N, C-alpha and C positions, 0 to 999 in steps of 0.2 A: 386830452381832457382828463382830469384827475379821476382816479378810481377810489371809491369809498368802500372800505371793508369794515363791516359792522362787527362789534364785539370781538375783535381779533384777539385781544389779550385775555378775554374771559373764557375762551373755549378750553375744555379740559384736555390735558396731554393724552396722547394715545396710550392704550394699554398694551404692553408687550404680550401678555398672556392672551388678551382679547384679539390680538392680531395673529398669533402663532397657532393657538389651539384650534380655531375654526378651520384653518388650512390643513392641519394634521388630520382632523376628523373627516374633512372632505376627502382627503387622499385615502384614508382607511375605508371609507364608504365606496369610493370609486374603484379602489383596488381590493375589494372585499374578499377576493379569492385567497389573498395572503392570510388574513385572520381565519378563514374557513379551514384552510390546510393546517394552520397552527392548532386549532381546536381539535380537528380530526386526528392530528398526530398524537395528541394526548389521550383521546378517548378510544381510538380504534386500535385494537391489538390483533391485527390479522397479518398473515404472510404478505410480503411484497408491499407493505405500507410504510416501511421505515423511511421512505423519502419524504413523507408528508410533513413531518416535524421540521427538518432543516429547510425544506423548500418554503413552507409557510413562514418560518422565522425570517428567512432571507427576504421574502417579498414584503412582509410586514415592516421590517427594519427599513427597507428601501422606501416604502410609502411614508413612513414617519420622517425619514430624512428629507425627502422631497417636500413634504408638507411644512417641515420646519424651515427649510430654505425659502420657500415661497412666502410663508408667514413673516419671516424675519425681513425679507425684502419689502413687504407691505408695511411693516412697522417702521422701517427706516424712512420710507417715503412719507408716511403720516407724520413721523417725528420731525422730519425736515420741513414739511409744510407748517406744522404747528409752530416751529421756531421762527419761520419766516412771517407767519401771521402775528407773532409777538413783537418782532423787531424789524421786519422788512418794511420797505417803502413801496407804495403802489407806483407802478409805471405801466408803459404800454409796449406791446410787441407787435411790430409791423410784420405780417406774414409775407415773406418774399416768395417762397415756394414750398411745396410739400408733395411728397410722392410715397406710394405704398412700397413696402419691402417684400411683400408676398408672404410675410410671417404673421401669424395671429397668436395672441395670448388671451385665453378665456373668450374666444370668439370675437376679440377686438383686433382690428388690423393695426400692425405696427407701422408707423409713418416716420419718415425722415423730414423734419420741418426746419426750414431755414428762416430765421427771423432777425429783425433789427430792433434791439431794445432801446427805448428812448424815454425821456421824461425825467422829472426830478432834477437833481443837481449833479448828475454824472454824465460823462461823455457817452454818446450813443455808441453801441458796439453790436456786432453781428455774432449770432450764436447758431449752433445747429443742435437740434434735439431729436433723439430717437425714442419715440414714445408710443405706447399702445393707446389708441384713441377710439372711444366708442363711436358707433355710427351716428348716434344722436348729436355728438359734438363736432363731427366733421363739418357740418354747415357753418360753424363758427369760424373755421379756418378760411372759408370762402369769403367771410365778411371783411377780411383784410387786416383786422387788428384784434388782439387779445389782451386782457388785463394780466399783468404779472406782478409778482412780489420779488424784491431784490434786497438782499442783506447788504447794507452800505459798507460794512467792514470786509466781508469775504467776497462780495459780489456774486454770491450764489443766488440763484433765481429759480422760480417755479411759475408755471402757468397757473393763474388763479381761476380754475374752471368754474368754481362755485359763483364767483362774481360774474363770469362770462355768461352763465345761465340766466342771471337776473338782468343782464344788460339789455338796454333797448337798442333798436337800430341806430338811433342817433349817437349813443355812446360808443357803438362799435365802428362808426364811420371814421375813416382816417382823417386826420387834420389836413387843412389846406396846405399844399406844398408851395412854399414861398421861393423855392429855387428857380433859377432861370431855366428855359427850355434846353439850353446848351449843357447846363450842369446835369439836368435829369437825363439827357441823352447819353452823356459821358458815363454816368453811373450805370445806366442800362447796358451800355456796351461792356462795362467792366463785369457786371453780373453774368452776362452771356459768355464772356471770355473765361470766367471761372466756373462755368457749367452750373451756375445757380439758377438759371432760367432755361426753359426749353425754347427752341426756335419759335414755336407758336406763340408762347407768352411774350417773347421779345418783340415779334412782329406786331402783335396786338397792342402792346403798351407803347411802342414807338409810333404807331399810327395815331393813337390817342394824343400823344404829345404834339405831334406835327399838326393834328387837326386844331389844336389850341393856339397855334401861331397866328 
């Protein structure tokens, strides 16, 4: 089912400063001990306090560097999505499997998501994404499909989470599978062979296919 993305070309491009500066300020607040040591190194003139200035300077520089790298990463992600919203084509991503990595970024679990992109005028292909997904978005993965945007020239793609939030259950439902049961079982066996499905997912899906015979 086609995905409609409203006002895609009218959105403002992301601000580099607006992406980087908040991340730097957050790191300075979170690592406030660095600026404190730095200030104390300038104002305190006592014996055995000579370490305050270089230590504070080192911690502050490290905080700024980490904030800069995080902010730059966010800017690039925003710029990429802005570009896709301008020139990308809406498509669908069938969620084949996803699992947690045990890593979290900003309290969001990092997932490995295996998907099959289809729709539009391109040949369907499978991709694997490693993304931090908020807990409120994880139920969208269970729905089976997600809207995506694909650049027709570079074939770069991104999950269009904003459209997924607004989607209704009917738009998230996967399209009817027109393949024969033998073809579906063959693809299921291939996914299991490539470790893209767990044994439990394989058995459950195979049972549903056989029940439909």
